[in-house]
C-alpha positions in Angstrom: 24.1 -33.1 62.9 23.1 -33.6 59.3 22.4 -29.9 58.7 25.9 -29.1 59.9 27.5 -31.6 57.5 28.7 -34.0 60.1 27.6 -37.0 58.1 30.5 -39.3 59.0 29.8 -38.7 62.7 26.1 -39.2 62.3 26.8 -42.6 60.5 29.2 -43.7 63.2 26.8 -42.8 66.1 23.9 -44.5 64.3 26.0 -47.7 64.0 26.9 -47.4 67.7 23.3 -46.9 68.8 22.2 -50.0 66.8 25.1 -52.1 68.2 24.4 -51.1 71.8 20.7 -51.8 71.4 21.4 -55.3 70.1 23.9 -55.9 72.8 21.4 -54.9 75.4 19.1 -57.6 74.0 21.9 -60.1 74.1 22.6 -59.3 77.8 18.8 -59.6 78.5 18.9 -63.2 77.2 21.6 -63.9 79.8 24.5 -64.2 77.3 27.7 -62.1 77.4 27.8 -60.2 74.1 30.7 -60.9 71.8 33.5 -58.4 71.2 32.2 -57.5 67.8 30.8 -54.6 65.9 28.9 -56.9 63.5 25.2 -56.2 63.7 24.5 -59.3 61.7 26.5 -61.5 64.1 24.5 -60.0 67.0 21.3 -60.6 65.2 22.2 -64.3 64.6 23.1 -64.7 68.2 19.7 -63.3 69.2 18.0 -65.7 66.7 19.8 -68.6 68.4 18.5 -67.4 71.7 15.0 -67.6 70.5 14.2 -64.0 69.8 12.1 -63.0 66.8 14.7 -61.2 64.6 12.7 -61.3 61.4 12.0 -57.5 61.6 15.8 -57.0 61.9 16.5 -59.0 58.8 14.6 -56.4 56.7 17.0 -53.7 57.8 20.3 -52.6 56.2 22.4 -53.9 59.0 25.4 -54.8 56.9 25.7 -51.2 55.6 25.5 -49.9 59.1 28.1 -52.3 60.4 30.5 -51.1 57.7 30.0 -47.6 58.8 31.3 -48.4 62.3 34.9 -48.5 61.0 34.7 -46.7 57.7 33.6 -43.5 59.5 36.5 -43.5 61.9 39.5 -44.6 59.9 40.9 -43.1 56.7 40.3 -45.0 53.5 43.4 -44.5 51.4 44.1 -40.8 51.2 40.6 -39.7 52.0 39.3 -38.7 55.4 36.1 -40.2 56.6 34.4 -36.8 56.6 35.0 -36.6 52.9 33.3 -40.0 52.1 29.9 -39.6 53.7 27.0 -37.3 52.9 23.3 -37.0 53.6 22.6 -40.0 51.3 24.5 -42.1 53.8 23.6 -40.5 57.1 19.8 -40.3 56.5 19.3 -44.1 55.9 21.9 -44.9 58.7 19.8 -42.9 61.2 16.6 -44.4 60.0 18.0 -48.0 60.3 19.4 -47.2 63.8 16.1 -45.7 64.9 14.4 -48.9 63.7 16.9 -51.2 65.6 16.5 -49.2 68.8 12.8 -49.2 68.5 12.6 -53.0 67.9 15.1 -53.6 70.8 13.0 -51.3 73.1 9.8 -53.2 72.2 11.5 -56.6 72.8 13.0 -55.5 76.1 9.6 -54.2 77.3 8.2 -57.7 76.6 
């Protein structure tokens, strides 16, 4: 996606992947996940459930959370596609890959 210039879409999908991975962990703890796109909120919920979230605290979750809406809805008179480039999508994909990897490891036990 990055090579084709679909950076806003890459950022959105990265945010979605991270959110779904964290919500899978929430469900695995026996809790219904909140109706929220906030990765930080999901992380804090996992912390309260006793999961080790320290590796997640090192990631740029807040930036990825913002991308969930900023990549889908116009900001003023600019389309989302005009606001994101490789400097946004590359770290977003790296963060999402880390979140999914950590979630996978925790789910595997």
